[in-house]
C-alpha positions in Angstrom: -52.2 10.4 -14.0 -54.7 10.4 -11.2 -53.7 7.9 -8.5 -55.9 4.8 -8.1 -55.2 4.7 -4.3 -54.2 7.7 -2.2 -53.9 7.4 1.6 -52.9 10.5 3.6 -52.1 10.5 7.3 -54.2 7.3 7.8 -54.4 6.2 11.4 -56.3 3.4 13.3 -56.3 3.1 17.1 -57.7 0.3 19.1 -57.7 1.9 22.6 -54.1 2.7 23.3 -52.8 0.4 20.6 -51.9 2.1 17.3 -52.3 -0.3 14.4 -51.8 2.2 11.6 -49.8 5.4 12.4 -50.0 8.2 9.9 -49.6 6.1 6.7 -49.2 7.8 3.3 -49.4 5.6 0.2 -49.9 6.2 -3.5 -50.8 3.6 -6.1 -50.7 4.6 -9.8 -52.8 3.1 -12.6 -51.2 -0.1 -13.9 -49.2 -0.8 -10.8 -48.7 -4.2 -9.3 -48.1 -2.7 -5.9 -46.5 -4.8 -3.2 -47.7 -4.0 0.3 -45.1 -5.5 2.7 -44.5 -5.7 6.4 -44.0 -8.1 9.3 -46.9 -9.6 11.0 -48.8 -7.0 13.0 -47.4 -4.1 10.9 -50.9 -2.9 10.0 -51.3 -4.3 6.4 -54.7 -6.0 6.9 -56.0 -3.1 9.0 -55.1 -0.7 6.2 -56.8 -2.9 3.6 -60.0 -3.2 5.7 -60.1 0.6 6.0 -59.7 1.0 2.2 -62.6 -1.4 1.6 -64.8 0.4 4.2 -64.9 -2.6 6.5 -63.6 -0.6 9.4 -63.5 3.1 10.0 -60.2 5.0 10.3 -59.4 7.0 13.4 -58.0 9.8 11.3 -56.6 10.6 7.9 -58.1 10.3 4.4 -58.7 7.6 1.8 -59.3 8.4 -1.8 -59.8 5.8 -4.6 -60.0 6.8 -8.3 -59.6 10.4 -7.2 -62.7 10.4 -5.0 -63.0 10.4 -1.2 -64.2 7.1 0.2 -66.3 8.8 2.8 -68.6 10.5 0.2 -68.4 8.1 -2.8 -68.3 4.7 -1.1 -70.8 2.9 -3.3 -69.4 4.2 -6.5 -65.9 3.4 -5.5 -66.5 -0.2 -4.3 -68.2 -1.0 -7.6 -64.8 -0.6 -9.2 -62.9 -2.7 -6.7 -62.5 -6.5 -6.5 -60.9 -8.0 -3.4 -59.9 -11.2 -1.6 -59.4 -10.3 2.0 -59.7 -13.7 3.7 -59.7 -17.3 2.4 -62.6 -17.5 -0.1 -65.5 -19.7 0.9 -67.8 -21.6 -1.5 -70.6 -24.1 -1.6 -68.6 -27.3 -1.9 -71.4 -29.4 -3.4 -72.1 -26.9 -6.2 -70.0 -26.4 -9.4 -67.6 -23.6 -9.9 -70.1 -22.1 -12.4 -73.0 -22.3 -10.0 -71.0 -20.8 -7.2 -70.0 -17.8 -9.3 -73.6 -17.3 -10.4 -75.0 -17.4 -6.9 -72.3 -15.2 -5.3 -72.3 -12.8 -8.3 -76.1 -12.2 -7.8 -75.4 -11.1 -4.2 -73.1 -8.4 -5.5 -75.3 -7.5 -8.5 -72.5 -8.6 -10.9 -73.1 -9.9 -14.5 -73.8 -13.6 -14.0 -74.4 -14.4 -17.7 -72.8 -17.7 -19.0 -70.5 -15.6 -21.2 -69.1 -13.5 -18.3 -68.7 -16.5 -15.9 -66.8 -18.4 -18.5 -64.7 -15.3 -19.2 -63.5 -15.0 -15.7 -63.0 -18.8 -15.3 -60.8 -18.6 -18.4 -58.7 -15.8 -17.0 -57.9 -17.9 -13.9 -57.4 -21.2 -15.9 -60.5 -22.9 -14.6 -62.7 -22.9 -17.7 -62.3 -26.6 -18.2 -63.5 -27.2 -14.6 -66.6 -25.0 -14.8 -68.9 -27.9 -14.2 -66.9 -29.6 -11.5 -68.0 -29.5 -7.9 -65.8 -27.2 -5.7 -65.3 -30.1 -3.2 -63.0 -31.6 -5.8 -60.8 -28.5 -6.1 -57.4 -28.2 -4.5 -56.6 -25.2 -2.2 -54.9 -23.5 -5.1 -57.9 -24.0 -7.4 -60.1 -22.5 -4.7 -57.9 -19.4 -4.5 -58.1 -19.0 -8.3 -61.9 -19.4 -8.1 -61.8 -16.6 -5.5 -60.0 -14.4 -7.9 -62.5 -15.2 -10.6 -65.3 -14.2 -8.2 -63.5 -10.8 -7.6 -63.3 -10.3 -11.4 -67.0 -10.9 -12.1 -67.9 -7.2 -12.1 -64.8 -6.3 -14.1 -63.1 -4.1 -11.5 -60.4 -1.6 -12.2 -58.6 -2.2 -8.9 -58.0 -5.7 -7.4 -56.9 -6.0 -3.8 -55.3 -9.4 -2.8 -54.5 -9.9 0.8 -52.0 -12.9 1.2 -53.4 -14.7 -1.9 -50.7 -17.4 -1.9 -50.8 -18.3 1.8 -50.9 -22.1 2.2 -50.3 -22.9 -1.4 -47.8 -25.4 -2.7 -45.1 -24.1 -5.1 -47.2 -25.0 -8.2 -50.2 -23.1 -6.8 -48.0 -20.1 -6.1 -46.8 -20.1 -9.7 -50.4 -20.3 -10.9 -51.5 -17.3 -8.8 -48.4 -15.3 -9.7 -49.0 -15.8 -13.4 -52.6 -14.7 -13.0 -51.5 -11.5 -11.2 -49.0 -10.7 -14.0 -51.6 -11.4 -16.6 -54.2 -9.2 -15.0 -51.9 -6.3 -15.0 -50.3 -6.9 -18.4 -53.2 -8.3 -20.5 -56.3 -6.9 -18.7 -54.9 -3.5 -17.6 -55.9 -4.0 -13.9 -54.2 -2.2 -11.0 -53.3 -4.6 -8.2 -52.6 -4.1 -4.6 -50.8 -7.2 -3.4 -50.3 -7.7 0.3 -48.0 -10.6 1.1 -45.4 -11.9 3.5 -44.0 -14.3 0.8 -41.3 -11.9 -0.4 -40.0 -13.8 -3.5 -43.6 -13.6 -4.8 -43.6 -9.8 -4.5 -40.1 -9.6 -6.0 -41.3 -11.6 -9.1 -44.6 -9.8 -9.6 -44.6 -6.3 -8.2 -43.5 -3.1 -10.1 -43.6 -0.9 -7.0 -43.8 -1.5 -3.3 -44.0 -0.1 0.2 -42.6 -1.6 3.3 -44.5 -0.8 6.5 -43.5 -1.5 10.1 -45.5 -0.6 13.2 -48.1 1.1 11.1 -45.7 3.4 9.4 -44.3 3.4 5.9 -40.5 2.9 6.0 -39.7 3.0 2.3 -41.6 3.2 -1.0 -40.6 3.0 -4.6 -39.8 0.8 -7.6 -38.9 -2.7 -6.6 -35.8 -2.8 -8.8 -34.6 0.6 -7.6 -35.0 -0.3 -4.0 -33.2 -3.6 -4.5 -30.4 -2.0 -6.4 -29.7 0.7 -3.8 -27.0 0.4 -1.1 -24.9 -2.8 -0.8 -25.7 -6.0 -2.6 -24.2 -9.4 -2.6 -22.5 -10.4 -5.9 -21.4 -13.9 -6.9 -18.4 -13.9 -9.2 -18.2 -17.2 -11.1 -14.7 -18.3 -12.1 -12.8 -21.6 -12.5 -9.9 -20.0 -10.7 -11.4 -19.5 -7.3 -8.3 -20.0 -5.2 -6.2 -17.5 -7.2 -9.0 -15.0 -7.5 -9.6 -15.1 -3.7 -5.9 -14.7 -3.0 -5.7 -11.7 -5.3 -8.8 -10.1 -3.8 -7.7 -10.7 -0.2 -4.4 -9.0 -1.0 -6.2 -6.0 -2.5 -8.4 -3.1 -1.3 -11.4 -5.4 -1.9 -10.3 -7.7 0.9 -13.0 -6.5 3.4 -15.8 -7.2 1.0 -15.0 -10.9 0.4 -17.7 -12.9 2.3 -17.2 -16.5 1.3 -15.9 -18.8 -1.4 -17.3 -22.0 -2.8 -16.9 -24.3 -5.7 -16.6 -22.1 -8.8 -17.7 -18.9 -7.1 -16.7 -16.1 -4.8 -19.4 -14.0 -2.9 -18.6 -10.3 -2.1 -20.7 -7.6 -0.5 -20.2 -4.5 -2.6 -21.6 -1.1 -3.3 -23.4 -1.1 -6.6 -20.9 1.1 -8.3 -18.0 -1.1 -7.2 -19.1 -4.2 -9.1 -17.4 -3.3 -12.3 -14.2 -2.4 -10.5 -13.9 -5.9 -9.0 -14.6 -7.4 -12.4 -12.0 -5.2 -14.0 -9.5 -6.0 -11.3 -9.8 -9.7 -11.8 -9.7 -9.5 -15.6 -6.6 -7.2 -15.4 -4.9 -9.9 -13.4 -5.7 -12.5 -16.0 -8.5 -14.3 -14.0 -11.1 -15.9 -16.3 -14.5 -14.4 -15.1 -17.4 -16.5 -16.3 -20.2 -14.4 -14.7 -21.0 -11.7 -12.2 -24.5 -12.3 -10.7 -26.1 -9.9 -8.1 -27.8 -12.1 -5.5 -29.4 -9.5 -3.3 -33.0 -10.4 -2.7 -36.1 -8.7 -1.5 -36.0 -10.9 1.6 -32.5 -9.6 2.5 -33.6 -6.0 1.8 -36.8 -6.4 3.8 -34.9 -7.8 6.9 -32.3 -5.0 6.7 -34.8 -2.2 6.3 -37.1 -3.4 9.1 -34.2 -3.9 11.5 -33.0 -0.4 10.9 -36.4 1.0 11.6 -36.9 -1.0 14.8 
């Protein structure tokens, strides 16, 4: 399949400061693509170059198989984006805001289309409400609705859950999943809230100092290398004693009520389980607890 986004050797310099340094990136159709990196890694700069808001110093940007430099207008008609906090006319209704803002971008502002996008983001019942009555999370969802007015194929979301409470984060996360699954949209999700990416993204890249460190399937990346495993057992003391007297002793990290935590290679998990069962320890569960946050910290420290 032809990539939706393809960046090759992308660079952006501000004087002697290198914000993006030879970045390669490929997003395939249907991806929910996590774009991760510490503050100052070059994420927002990359997104602004992709949206033709700033010019790259070097490298190439292709969207939908066409160079941005020669097909800018055609490409941007197929892209919806939230780059900064969305702004609205607070004393107008959600419906009226979408109508006015949609006209500026020559989108379909028919009643049917406006209600369609409001329904996607769960705001159909509040179409007539003034935006000043909306919570921050509702305004974020209205911003996504605005980005959907022209039915784009690619949706770019730059930190869409920043400042939201847990309920608002769940709402936005569910919308992202629904857009990919039910509406066949490709999504580039830039975020520093790592659990959100872990729960929504299918593939991801981690960048640091403007360079890509690692790229691939979220699950494949999380399952590589060492991971923490919680072994649940009602016989914690006996299980710990057995493990500390075995070859697994260096991997025992801590014990708690009803559980032992070990740091293991992925292939060793079943060996520990078999060892305990062979010694008549009742094992109630074995739960990998390695998170994207832990992986992110490890990989960026190694690249520093």
